[in-house]
N, C-alpha and C positions, 0 to 999 in steps of 0.2 A: 290269616285274614278271615274274618267272619263274613258270610254272605247272608242276605236277607231271606233265608229259607229256614224252615223249621228244623230240617236235618242239620244244617250248619250251626244254628243257634243252640241246639240241644247239647252241643259239645262244651258249651260254657258251664263251668262248675261254680258252685257257691264258694267264694273265697273264705279262708280261715278267719279273717278279721270279722266277718259278719256272724260266723258261728260263735266266735269268742265274745262278741259285743254284749249280747243279752239285753241291755237296757238302752232304749232310745227315747227321746222326748219329741212329741208331735205338737207343733205350734200352729194353732188356727188363729189367724190375725188378719183383719181386713175391715171393710166398711161395716160389716155386721157387728164389729166390736163396739161401735158407737152406741147403738141402741142396747146391745148386750142383753137381750131378753128372750126367754122362751119359757113355756110351761114346764114344770118339773114332773113330767108324765111318768118317767121311769127308764129302766135300761132298755136299750134297743131290742134285743132278742125277746125280752119278756113282754114288751108292749106289742110287738108284732104278733106274738103268739096269742095274746089276750084280746087285742082289738082289731087285728088285721091291718092290712096296709093303708086302708082309708083312715082308720083310727090313728095310725102312726103319723101320716102326713098332716092330718087336721090338728093333732095335738103334739106336733113335732118338738121334742125336747132339745134338739140340736139348734142352738142359737145361730150357728153359721148358716142355717137354712132360712133365715129371717126373710129374705127377699121373696121366697116362695110362700112361706107361711102367711105373710100379711096379705097375700092375694087370694087366700082361701076364705071366702066370706063367712063370718061368724066363728072363725077359729079364735082361740085365745090370743094369738099373736096379732090377728086382725084388729081385735078390740083394743089391745094394748097400744098398738100403733096410733089408732085414731084418738084414743084418750090422751096419749102423751104428746103427739105431734100434730094432731088435727087431720082432717080428711084430705086436705090439699098439700100433702107433704110427700113427694115422691122419694123413692129410695136413693136416687142420685144426689139428693140434697146432703147425704152423708159424706160425699167426696170432700168438700172443703172442710167439713168438721173433722174428718179423719186426718187430712193433711195438716191441719192446725194442731191436732192432738199429738202427732208423732214428733213434733219439733224437738222435744227434750229427751226423747228416747235414747238410752245408752245400751247398745248391744252387748257391751262388756259385762253389764250386770247380769244379763241372762246367761251368758257363757260361763261366768264365774259360778252362778248358782247351779247350773246343770253339771259342770265339772265337779263341783263340791259333792254332789249327791252320788256321783259315780257313773253318770250317763256316758256312753261311749259314742253315741251319734245323735244328731238332731235332724228332724225333718220339718221344713217350713212350707206353709201354703204360699205358693207363688201366684196362683190364680185359683179362686174357689168358683162355685157355680154362678156367682153373680158376674163373673167376667172381669172383675177389677184386678189389675196387675200390681204386684208389689215390687216391680222393678221398671226402669225406664226402657221399655223394649224398642228395638229397632223395627219391630213390626207392631205398631200401635193399633188399638182397636178401631176398625173402620166404621163401626156403628156409633161410637161415642167418643167425642174429643176429650183429650186430657183425662182419660179414664185409667189413671195409674198414680202411684204414690210419688210425691215430690222428692222423697229421699229414696235411694236405692237400698231398700230394706233387705233384699235378698243378698246383695253384695256385702253390705256392712255386717250382717250376722254371719255370713260365710267366713269372712276374714277373722272375726272374733272367735268363732268356733274352731277353725283350723289352727289358729295360733295357740290354742290350749290343748292341742293333741287329740281333739275329737273329730269325728267324721261328719260331713254335711250331706244331707239328702234333701231333695226337692220334690214337693207335692205339686201336681198340676191337675186340675179338673179337665181332662180331655173329653169326657163324655157329656158334660153339661156346661152350657154357657148361655145364660138367659138373655144376653145381648144379641145372640144369633138366632135363638129360638125361645120365645117367651111363653111357651106352653105352661100353664099352671099344673103342677103335679099333685094330683089327689090320690093316685093309685099306681100300681105297677104298669098298667097300659100307658098311662100318661108319662111315666118315667121313660119308657122306651120311645114314645112319640116325641119327647122333649130333646132327645139327642140330636144335635144339628148334623145333617147329612150332606150339606152342600159342599161341592168341591172348594168353594171359597173358605169355609170353616176348616176343612181338612188341611188345606195348605197353611192356614193361619196357625193351627195347632202344631203342625209339623215344624214350621219355622220357629215357633216358640221353644219346642223341646230342643231343637238343634242349637238355638241361641243359648238356652240355659246350660246345655252341655258344654259349649265352647267357652262361654263367659265365666261360669262358676265351677266347672269341673266337679260335679257332684258325685258322691260315692253311691247314691241311691236315686233311682228314678221311681217315684211313687205316684202313679197315675190313679185316677178315680172314675168310676161310673162308665167304664168302657171307652170306646173311641169311635169316631165316625167310620161307617162302613166304606166310605170312599177313600179312606187312607189305609196304609199298610204299616202297622206298628213294627213289623219285622225290619223295615228299613231303618227305623230309629234305633232298634236294638243293635243291629250290625254296626251302624255309625258310632254308637256309644261304646260298644265292646272293643272296637278297633282303636279307639282313642284311650279307653280306660278299661283294660281287661279285668281289673279287680272290682269293677262296679257291679251292682245288682239291680234288677228290675222286679217290680211286684206283679201280681196276677190280675190287676184291675184294668188292663188295657182291653179286656173283653168281658162281656156280661153273659152269664148263663151258657158258657161254652165248655164242653168236656175238656178236662185238664190236658189230655193228650193231643188236643188239636191246636193248642196255643203255647207260646213260649212264656216262661216266667222263671224266676229264681226262687221265689218264696210266696207262700199263700198268706192271706191276710184276713182271718176271721175277726169279726168285730164284736166286742163284748162277749167273746166266746173262746173256748179252749177245745182240746181234743181229749178223749178218754184214754188214750194210749200213746206210746211213742210213735211219732210220724216220721217216716223215712225222708220225706221231702221237707226241706227247711220251711219254717213258717214263722209268722209274727202276729201275735195278738195285739190288736189296737183297741184302745178304750180311753175315755176321758177320766180325769180324777173324779168327776161327777157324772151326771147324765148327759152333759153336753161336751163337745170338743171346744167350741168357741166360748168366749166369756159370756156367762149368764148371771146377771146381777140377782136373779131370782133364786139362785141356789144358796142354801144355808148349810150349816155343819151336817145336818141329817142327810144331805144329798151327796156328800163327799165320801168316797170309799174309806171305811175304817182301816187303820194301819194293819191290823191283824189280817183282815181279808185281802188287802193289797199284797202283803208279804206272802201269804199262802197261795194266792193266785200266781204271783211271780215265780215262786219256787216250783209250783206245779207246771207252769208253762216251760220253764227251763229244763225240767226233768224229762220233758216230752219233745225236745228238740226245737223249742220255740224261743223267740225273743219277745220282749214286751215293749211296745211303742206306746208310751203313756202320754195322754193328751193334756196339754196345758193351754188354757185360754186367757191370754193377757187382756187387760183393758185397752181401750183405744190409745191411751197414753203410753202403753207398753209396760204397765205394771202387772206383775204376777200377783193375783189376789192373795190376801193373807191366808185364807183357808187352804188354797192350793200349795202355797209356799210352805206352810206348816207341815203338810203331809209329805211333801217332797223331802224336806229336811229330816223328817222322822224315818223315811225309807232310807235316806242316805246314812243316817246314824246306824241303822241295822246292818247296812251293807259294809260299813267301816269294820265291823266285827266279823261279819259272815260272808263278805264278798268273795273270799277265796273259794267258797263252795258254789259260787254262781258263775263268776266271770271265767272265761277260758276253759270251761268244762264241756263235756259231752254227755249225752244220755248213757246210762248204764244198760245192763241186760234187761232190766225192768225199771219202770219209772216209779212204781208205787209198792209200798209194803206196809207192814204194821209191826208194832211191838206186841209182846205177849200181854201187855197191860191194855192194849187196844188203841194206842196212839198211832195216827197215820204218819207214814214216813215217805219222803221223796228222795230219790237217789240221783246223784250226778257223779261224774268221774273225771279224773285226769289220767295221765300215763301210768302213774304208780299208786294213786290214791282213790279211795271211794269216799264219798260224802253222803252220810245218812242224815237227812234233815228232819227233825221231829217237829210236827206241827202243833204240839201242845207241850205244856210244862209237865214233866213226870211228877207224879204225886209222891214218889219215894226217892231215895237217894241212889237209885239204880234203875236201869231199864234193860229190857231183853228184846233184842231185835230178832224177829223170826226169819228162818230160812237163810241164815248167813253162817258160813263156816270160815273162821280165821285160819291163816296159814302161819308157818313158823316165823318168829321174829316180829309179829304184829305189834304195832303201837296204836293206841287210840287217844285222840285229843278232842277236847271240846273247844271249838274256835272261840277266842276271847278269854281263854283260861290257860295259864302258863304250864300247869303240871300235867304229866302223862297220867291217864286214867287206868285204873286196874280193870281187868276183864277176865272172863273165863268162858270156855265153851261148854254149853250144856246141851248135848245132843246136836241138833241142827239149829240151835239158837245161840246167839252171842249176848252174854250178860255183861253189862258195862256199869261200873260204879261211878256215880256222878258226884260232883262237888256238893257239899251240904248247903252251901250258900248260893245256890243257883238263882241268878237274878230273873226278874220277870222279862220275858221277851216274846215277840210274836212267833218265833221259831228258833230251834237250837240245832246247830250243825256239828255233827260228829265226824271227825276225820279218821279214817281207818287205813293204815298203811303197813305193808303193801295191801293191795286190793284182796279182799276175801273172795271165796267162792260162793256162788248162789246155789242153794240146795233146796230140794222140794220136801 
């Protein structure tokens, strides 16, 4: 039995399924999907670095933050809201519009799409910062009546996802709820001030997490923006692990706390990666565009190119990470064509190369190069090493640096039936490639048994 103490909770280990999964889909869906608008300012880390936090919040490209953005006077979202809906149109007016829009939504269509592309788990927003619930809670919002979806969107999607062999995770904004604290967030100080700290809200959030655990049995608890100081997240973790020992929790139940003072199973950098293998399991989260929620303002130029997406994914996996890729459906529950197209393209690449991604672990090193200057990322299984080339070799051979094959080695190119010829040249492995090598964002070479790394 787990106790609600750091010492007890630290005994929990990340289960193999989460290490194996690699690809998750992050769905932001709610009232903000009705306006579905934000300025296309740029990627999170880049905007903050360039314009600071005040620049970020005033030009916030996250459409799911619409309720905050429209309250920042003279922000792009403020002007859009007035021009589109008028000055006397409160955010709550989106409630009946959303409930009308979701009537024909079919969760099986989402589950089929995500299964087709190879995703192993799904994370859905059950409550975002606006406080609107996507399930009919036994603990309704005491500040706003009927502030929840008429359909049990959480339950319906959970059923569809589980029936197709994927795992289900649940996102909950524990740190922000504008129905309990309506502080307008313009900077980091405002962000901290906006976290509701009342015992009433702490009890409300705790009841929701326990209800979500009991009712939907999620494999992942994905909290956001911290948690009220008047609550103890360790109680939630112990409750969860004692019911579902193979569940995992993220690192966002606390803000700005040293990692050794809080409990979590995995870290969650946003639109960012690490430059080396990280011993602690982690998960990069990002949208297909600049926003997580649906943004009708995004065009093809704002969607991550396939090559960049594949390279980022491969890099993440080589360094002990998963990719939680954000999809923002319309209010009606339609995955926009630009997002669907990119997902299917990623799925097509994974059909050929997924063996080098799923169920793998990091090798001795994440990165390498070929003698010709092509970047390489490595993953491994029990007996195989996968060397993933991030460019198309210009010749019909490639030489991987600092690799020494062992006796009986075979080399294969995933997606190609024949065994490839190879020879050892000092500390380099030269591999003959097919002459008709097709265009691809990346090429996975399977070397079995695993070679030795040499300097």
